[in-house]
C-alpha positions in Angstrom: -24.8 7.2 18.4 -22.5 9.2 16.2 -19.3 7.1 16.3 -18.2 3.6 15.8 -18.9 1.0 18.6 -17.1 -2.3 18.4 -19.0 -5.3 19.8 -18.5 -9.0 19.8 -21.1 -11.7 18.9 -21.8 -15.0 20.6 -19.7 -18.1 19.7 -20.8 -19.1 16.3 -19.6 -22.6 16.5 -21.7 -23.3 19.6 -24.8 -21.8 17.9 -24.1 -23.8 14.8 -24.0 -27.0 16.9 -27.3 -26.0 18.5 -28.8 -25.4 15.1 -27.7 -28.8 13.8 -29.0 -30.6 16.9 -32.3 -28.8 16.9 -32.9 -29.0 13.2 -32.0 -32.6 12.5 -33.3 -33.7 15.9 -36.7 -32.1 15.2 -36.9 -33.8 11.8 -35.9 -37.1 13.2 -38.4 -36.8 16.1 -41.2 -35.8 13.8 -40.5 -38.7 11.5 -40.2 -41.3 14.3 -42.8 -40.0 16.8 -45.0 -37.9 14.5 -45.4 -35.1 17.1 -46.5 -31.8 15.7 -44.4 -29.8 18.2 -41.3 -31.1 16.4 -42.3 -28.8 13.5 -41.9 -25.8 15.9 -38.3 -27.0 16.6 -37.6 -27.0 12.9 -38.9 -23.4 12.6 -36.9 -22.3 15.6 -33.7 -23.8 14.1 -34.4 -22.0 10.8 -35.0 -18.7 12.7 -31.6 -19.1 14.5 -29.7 -19.8 11.2 -29.6 -16.2 9.8 -27.9 -15.0 13.0 -24.7 -16.8 12.0 -22.1 -14.5 10.4 -18.6 -15.1 9.2 -16.1 -12.3 9.5 -13.0 -12.7 7.4 -9.6 -11.0 8.1 -9.7 -7.3 7.4 -13.5 -7.2 7.2 -16.1 -5.8 9.4 -19.9 -6.3 9.8 -22.0 -3.2 10.7 -25.2 -4.3 12.6 -28.5 -2.5 12.4 -31.7 -3.3 14.3 -34.8 -1.7 12.7 -32.7 1.4 11.6 -30.8 1.6 15.0 -27.0 1.2 14.9 -26.0 -1.5 17.3 -22.3 -1.8 16.7 -19.6 -3.2 14.5 -17.9 -6.6 14.6 -14.3 -6.5 13.5 -13.0 -9.6 15.2 -12.4 -12.5 12.8 -14.3 -15.8 13.1 -17.8 -17.2 13.1 -20.3 -15.5 15.4 -24.0 -15.5 16.1 -26.1 -12.3 16.6 -29.7 -11.3 16.7 -31.3 -12.8 13.5 -33.2 -9.5 13.1 -30.0 -7.6 12.6 -29.2 -6.2 9.2 -25.6 -7.1 8.6 -23.7 -4.8 6.3 -20.2 -6.1 5.2 -17.4 -3.5 4.9 -13.9 -4.3 3.7 -11.1 -2.8 5.9 -8.4 -3.7 3.3 -6.1 -1.1 1.8 -7.4 -0.1 -1.7 -5.7 1.6 -4.6 -7.4 4.3 -6.6 -5.8 5.6 -9.9 -7.7 8.7 -10.8 -8.5 9.8 -14.4 -6.2 12.3 -16.1 -7.7 15.7 -15.4 -7.1 18.9 -17.4 -6.6 21.7 -14.9 -4.8 25.0 -14.8 -1.7 25.4 -12.7 -0.9 28.5 -10.6 0.3 30.4 -13.7 -2.8 29.5 -15.7 -1.1 26.9 -17.9 -3.3 23.9 -18.7 -1.8 20.6 -17.5 -2.9 17.0 -17.4 -2.6 15.4 -14.0 -3.7 12.3 -12.2 -3.1 10.8 -8.7 -2.6 7.4 -7.1 -4.3 7.1 -3.8 -4.0 4.3 -1.2 -6.8 4.3 1.3 -8.8 2.2 3.7 -11.9 2.4 5.9 -11.0 3.4 9.5 -14.4 4.2 11.0 -17.2 2.0 9.8 -19.9 4.2 11.3 -18.9 7.3 9.3 -18.3 5.2 6.1 -21.8 3.7 6.4 -24.0 6.6 7.6 -22.2 9.9 7.3 -21.9 9.7 3.5 -24.0 8.0 0.8 -21.6 5.6 -1.0 -18.1 6.1 0.5 -16.4 4.6 -2.6 -17.9 7.3 -4.8 -17.1 9.9 -2.1 -13.4 9.0 -2.4 -13.5 9.4 -6.2 -15.1 12.8 -6.2 -13.1 14.2 -3.3 -9.9 13.0 -4.8 -10.6 14.8 -8.1 -11.5 17.9 -6.2 -8.3 17.8 -4.1 -6.1 17.3 -7.3 -7.7 20.3 -9.0 -7.1 22.5 -5.9 -3.5 21.2 -5.6 -2.7 22.0 -9.2 -4.0 25.5 -8.8 -1.7 26.1 -5.9 1.6 25.5 -7.6 3.1 26.2 -11.0 4.1 23.3 -13.3 7.7 24.4 -13.5 10.0 27.4 -12.7 10.4 30.2 -15.1 13.4 32.0 -13.6 14.1 33.8 -16.8 10.8 35.6 -16.4 11.2 36.4 -12.7 8.9 33.5 -11.7 11.1 31.5 -9.4 8.9 29.3 -7.1 10.2 27.2 -4.2 7.7 24.4 -4.9 6.6 23.2 -8.3 4.5 20.3 -9.5 7.3 18.8 -11.6 10.4 19.1 -9.3 9.0 19.2 -5.7 7.6 15.6 -5.6 7.8 15.1 -1.8 6.3 18.5 -0.9 3.5 18.2 -3.4 2.7 14.7 -2.2 2.6 15.8 1.4 0.3 18.7 0.5 -2.0 16.3 -1.4 -2.1 13.8 1.5 -3.0 16.6 3.9 -5.8 17.9 1.7 -7.2 14.4 1.1 -7.1 13.6 4.9 -9.2 16.7 5.6 -11.7 15.8 2.9 -12.1 12.1 3.6 -12.1 12.3 7.4 -15.9 12.9 7.2 -16.3 9.5 5.7 -14.0 7.7 8.2 -11.4 7.1 5.5 -7.7 6.9 6.3 -5.2 8.1 3.6 -2.2 5.8 3.6 -0.4 7.4 0.6 -1.1 9.9 -2.1 1.2 10.5 -5.1 1.0 12.2 -8.4 0.7 9.4 -11.0 0.8 11.5 -14.2 1.8 15.0 -14.9 2.3 16.7 -18.3 1.3 19.9 -20.2 -1.9 19.7 -22.1 -1.6 18.8 -25.8 -2.4 22.3 -27.0 0.7 23.8 -25.3 2.9 20.8 -24.9 5.0 21.4 -28.1 5.4 25.1 -27.3 6.5 24.4 -23.8 8.9 21.7 -25.0 10.6 24.3 -27.3 10.7 26.7 -24.4 12.4 24.2 -22.2 14.9 23.3 -24.9 15.7 27.0 -25.5 16.2 27.5 -21.8 18.5 24.5 -21.6 20.5 25.8 -24.6 20.9 29.3 -23.1 22.0 27.8 -19.7 24.5 25.6 -21.5 25.8 28.5 -23.5 26.1 30.5 -20.4 28.2 27.8 -18.8 30.4 27.4 -21.9 31.1 31.2 -22.1 31.8 31.3 -18.4 34.3 28.5 -18.8 35.9 29.9 -21.9 36.5 33.3 -20.3 38.2 31.5 -17.4 40.4 29.5 -19.7 41.4 32.6 -21.8 42.2 34.5 -18.6 44.3 31.6 -17.4 46.1 31.3 -20.7 47.0 35.0 -20.8 48.1 34.9 -17.2 50.4 31.9 -17.8 51.9 33.4 -20.9 52.6 36.7 -19.1 53.9 35.1 -16.0 56.4 32.8 -17.8 57.4 35.4 -20.3 56.9 33.0 -23.2 55.8 35.7 -25.6 55.4 39.4 -25.6 52.0 40.4 -26.9 51.0 43.9 -27.9 47.3 45.0 -27.3 46.3 44.1 -30.9 47.8 40.7 -30.8 46.4 40.1 -27.3 42.9 41.0 -28.6 43.3 38.7 -31.6 44.4 35.8 -29.4 41.5 36.4 -27.1 39.1 36.4 -30.1 40.5 33.2 -31.6 40.4 31.4 -28.3 36.8 32.4 -27.6 35.8 31.3 -31.1 37.5 27.9 -30.6 36.2 27.3 -27.1 32.6 28.5 -27.8 32.1 26.9 -31.2 29.6 24.1 -31.7 32.0 22.2 -34.0 35.6 21.2 -33.7 38.0 23.9 -34.8 40.3 23.3 -37.7 43.7 24.7 -36.7 45.8 26.7 -39.1 49.6 26.7 -38.5 51.1 30.2 -38.5 54.6 29.8 -39.9 55.5 33.4 -39.3 55.3 35.5 -36.2 52.4 36.5 -34.1 52.6 40.0 -35.6 52.2 39.0 -39.3 
């Protein structure tokens, strides 16, 4: 037997009724009639009692007879089985596991802090009971191993300015990373009969020793990108202004005045602070 076998026990309510009749009937018979064989009835009733098992919703009972796997009861209710069976209770409910924050290196070698949130449940009671030692500990260890492997496969973020432009990153590609994590965990936990319902990154950040440096780098990158946009827009606006002035013949600019106008407009449009205009009471040439 190397796979789960679902079985059904006898009607527990009927066996409970038999126990009550046999136990109390034997006691009453012994008291009234004083026959020794009624004591045997009491012992038989007590022997039958351990065979009663109660299976709650989303629970299972794995049955063993002297080390031999006999089957698993998953149906809910009160049942009676062989009293010699060892009855191991396993929960089939969905469980949450929030892993500890691990310090690992991403694909680029940067130390990051990462944790995962895993939703899982037991699917195969035979594998969970006999293919691994303690399946709860197995889930914890394999989840940590999967997170470490996942972090080493992808960079934390893109560094396009250094020519390191990745399609998938830990920070921005949430769905792709989660799918990869679920697939990795399914392969690892299948040996224990565990079904992975959902796996998501719960915490992600740079390690403390490089967090401040990386924050400054991100701020610098954002400033450069913003400046690039500002300059691009300013050039477009200056070009439009010169084109409109030339097309409508509002003013005739020589090359020197044109250059001065372009310079002034670029300073005004690209400045961090509001410009203070100076009214020119003369001509554009003086």
